[in-house]
N, C-alpha and C positions, 0 to 999 in steps of 0.2 A: 571823599573819605573822612577829610578834616572835619567838615561840617556835620555830617552823620555822628562821627564818635562824640564832639563836643555836646551835640544834643542829646547822645546817649548817656553821656556822665552825668548832665546836669537834673536835678531831683522834680523841679519845678517848669523845665523845659526853658526854652530860650527867645527871646525876643529879637527883631530884626539887627539893632544895633550890637546885642550878645553875638549873635553868630557872625557878622563883619568883623566883629575882634577877634572871634575864634579861628576863622580861616584866612586873618590877616590880609584884607581886602580894604583898597580904599573906594571903589569902583560900584555903586550901588547896583550897576547891570550885571558887573559878576556874581553878586550875591544872588539878585534875582535869576540869575540863569540856575544857580545851585540848587536854589529853593524850589524852582520848578521841577527841576529833574526830579529831585527826591520825592515832592510832593507826585509826580506824575508815576513814579515807580511804585507808592505809596508806602513808602518807609516813612515819611513824617505824616502829622496832622497838625492842622493849623486852631488851635484853643482859643476862644476869642473870651475875656473877661469882658462881663458886662458891666463892673462898677467902677470903671475909670482904669485898671491896671492894664499894663500894655498886653497884647495878644502874642500868645507862645509857641511855638515849635514844639511839639511833643514826637517821640518814637512811637510809632504803631506798632502792631504785632508782626508783621512784616517786618518794618524794619528792625526789628529786635532779632527776628531769625536771620537777617541778614548780616547784623553785626557779629552774632554768634558764628555764623559761616568764615566770614571775611577774618575774624581775630581769631578763629580756634578755639574759642572758649566757649564752654556751655552756658546756655542760659541760664539766671536765678531761677532755683525753684520756688515755685508759692508756696506757702505755707497750707499744710493740709488743713481740712475744718476741723475743729476740737468735736470728738465725738459726743453726743449730746445722750444724756441719760434718759431711759427707758423705764416708764413706770412699771412695777410687776403689775399682772393681771390679777384681777381679785376671781376667786374661785367660788 
C-alpha cells in the first residue's frame, strides 16, 4: 500500500530508487517483489524514457480505481471538454 500511495502522489511517476525510498526498503529484492505484485495486478505501468532520463512507474486506470476504493476518496474528475462553437447554417 505504501508504494501504491507514493506512486499515486507523484505527478511524473517514480523511478526504482524513489520507490525504495518511499517504502523504506534497503533490500532490492523486496522492492522488486512489490513492483512485480503491483504490475501483475495492473495497478502500475512502466514508462520508459528514450532520451536518457530514468524509466518511471505510474498508476494505471486500474490503480487509480484501486486507490479510490482503498482510501475512500473519489477519483479526481477530468475536466469536461470545452463546448465548440457551431457556425450558423446559411439559408
